[in-house]
C-alpha positions in Angstrom: 0.0 0.0 0.0 2.8 2.4 0.8 4.2 2.1 -2.7 0.8 2.8 -4.2 0.3 5.8 -1.9 3.8 7.1 -2.7 3.1 6.8 -6.4 -0.3 8.5 -6.1 1.3 11.5 -4.2 4.0 11.7 -6.8 1.6 11.7 -9.7 -0.7 14.3 -8.0 2.2 16.5 -7.1 3.5 16.3 -10.7 0.1 17.6 -12.0 0.3 20.5 -9.6 3.8 21.3 -10.6 2.8 21.4 -14.3 -0.6 23.0 -14.1 0.0 25.5 -11.2 3.7 26.1 -11.5 4.3 24.9 -7.9 7.7 23.9 -6.5 8.2 20.2 -5.6 8.0 20.6 -1.8 4.7 22.6 -1.7 3.3 20.4 -4.4 3.9 17.2 -2.4 2.2 18.7 0.6 -0.8 19.9 -1.3 -1.0 16.5 -3.1 -1.4 14.8 0.3 -4.4 17.0 1.0 -5.7 16.6 -2.5 -6.0 12.8 -2.2 -7.8 13.1 1.1 -5.0 12.1 3.5 -4.3 14.0 6.7 -1.2 12.1 7.8 1.4 10.5 5.7 4.6 8.9 7.1 7.9 10.4 5.9 8.7 7.0 4.3 5.5 7.2 2.2 6.4 10.6 0.7 8.0 10.5 -2.7 11.4 11.9 -3.3 12.0 14.7 -5.8 13.4 12.2 -8.3 10.1 10.3 -8.3 8.1 13.6 -8.7 10.4 14.6 -11.6 9.8 11.3 -13.3 6.0 11.9 -13.1 6.4 15.5 -14.3 8.3 14.3 -17.4 5.6 11.7 -18.0 2.9 14.3 -17.6 4.6 16.7 -20.0 5.1 14.1 -22.6 1.5 13.1 -22.4 -0.3 16.4 -22.2 2.2 19.2 -23.1 4.4 17.8 -25.9 3.2 20.5 -28.4 3.8 23.5 -26.1 6.4 22.7 -23.4 9.6 22.5 -25.5 9.0 26.1 -26.9 8.1 27.4 -23.4 11.3 25.8 -22.0 13.4 27.3 -24.8 11.9 30.8 -24.0 12.7 30.4 -20.3 16.2 29.3 -21.0 16.7 32.3 -23.3 15.5 34.5 -20.4 18.0 32.7 -18.2 20.8 33.4 -20.7 19.8 37.1 -20.7 20.0 37.4 -16.9 23.2 35.3 -16.6 24.9 37.6 -19.1 23.8 40.7 -17.2 25.0 39.2 -13.9 28.2 37.5 -15.1 30.3 39.0 -12.4 28.3 37.2 -9.8 29.0 33.7 -11.2 25.4 32.8 -12.0 24.4 29.2 -12.4 21.0 28.0 -13.6 19.1 25.5 -11.5 15.6 24.1 -11.0 13.1 23.1 -13.7 14.5 25.4 -16.4 17.9 23.7 -16.0 16.5 20.2 -15.7 14.2 20.6 -18.7 10.8 20.2 -17.0 9.8 23.9 -17.0 6.6 25.4 -18.5 5.6 29.0 -18.9 4.3 28.9 -15.3 7.8 28.2 -14.0 10.2 30.7 -12.5 13.8 30.9 -13.4 16.1 30.0 -10.5 19.7 31.3 -10.6 22.3 30.7 -8.0 24.9 33.5 -7.5 28.1 32.3 -6.0 29.4 35.6 -4.7 29.3 35.1 -0.9 27.8 38.6 -0.2 24.2 39.5 -0.9 25.1 43.2 -0.7 27.4 42.7 -3.7 24.5 41.2 -5.6 22.2 44.0 -4.6 24.7 46.7 -5.6 25.1 45.0 -9.0 21.3 45.1 -9.5 21.0 48.7 -8.3 23.9 49.8 -10.6 22.0 48.4 -13.6 18.7 50.0 -12.5 17.0 46.7 -11.8 14.2 46.6 -9.3 14.2 43.7 -7.0 12.5 42.2 -4.0 14.4 40.6 -1.1 13.4 37.3 0.5 15.0 34.2 1.8 14.8 30.4 1.6 16.6 27.4 3.2 20.1 27.0 1.7 22.3 24.0 1.1 23.8 24.1 4.6 20.6 24.2 6.4 20.6 27.9 7.0 18.5 30.5 5.2 20.1 32.3 2.2 19.1 35.6 0.7 17.0 35.5 -2.5 16.6 38.5 -4.7 13.6 38.4 -7.1 13.5 40.3 -10.4 11.2 40.2 -13.4 11.5 40.8 -17.1 9.4 40.5 -20.1 9.8 37.5 -22.3 9.0 38.4 -25.9 8.7 34.7 -26.8 6.1 34.1 -24.1 4.5 37.5 -24.3 4.5 37.8 -20.5 6.9 38.6 -17.6 9.2 35.9 -16.3 10.1 35.9 -12.6 13.8 35.2 -11.8 14.8 34.2 -8.3 18.5 34.9 -7.5 19.8 32.9 -4.5 23.1 34.2 -3.0 25.4 31.3 -2.0 29.0 30.9 -0.9 31.7 29.9 -3.4 32.2 26.7 -1.4 28.6 25.6 -2.1 29.4 25.3 -5.8 31.6 22.2 -5.4 28.7 19.9 -4.4 26.2 21.4 -6.8 28.3 20.3 -9.8 28.4 16.6 -8.8 26.2 14.5 -11.1 23.4 12.6 -9.5 22.5 9.0 -10.1 21.1 10.0 -13.5 24.2 11.8 -14.5 22.6 15.2 -14.2 24.0 18.1 -12.1 21.8 20.3 -10.0 23.0 23.5 -11.8 25.1 24.7 -14.7 26.9 27.9 -15.7 26.2 30.0 -18.8 28.6 27.9 -21.0 26.9 24.7 -19.9 23.4 26.1 -20.6 24.5 27.2 -24.1 25.9 23.8 -24.8 22.6 22.2 -23.6 20.5 24.5 -25.8 22.7 23.9 -28.8 22.5 20.1 -28.4 18.7 20.3 -28.2 18.6 22.5 -31.3 20.6 19.9 -33.2 18.6 17.0 -31.8 15.1 18.1 -30.8 14.1 14.6 -29.9 
């Protein structure tokens, strides 16, 4: 029963990720409520890899005509911001990097510059408006997140970009491939290689 429940949560969470643009954590919690469960043991909750598998399956089944173009537009937006913020060592992460993003997804960039003030000054110098927030970081402590927005001509609507400010030392672990051979982030050169490979081989 646990495996079935875990799969049901993963599938429901994946639908929420695609249809509502939710992040994996909130989507899993909402999925538990959506299937009418009040308490689920930690062992029964799906991991992010399981949710990502379901997201890819959902996209292939229901969004095959639209998602590749939307993903391309978001990656182009990421390139734009990574070029503007090159001095802050930006790396793309999240659904836009992993290839599961839709037009509802935000772009997540990690800035390896140690000091959030440096990032804020860079944005101010370029006349970029931003909001300041925080989120849990890789070391279990909160990190500063600067949020900006810019119009995507390809999508015809604004794209939100979240900039997480991390330490240089955090980059080492982020570039280690997971069990699938995928890294959790990539720099501008890696993103351009990825986009070029998909242009050559859309399948």
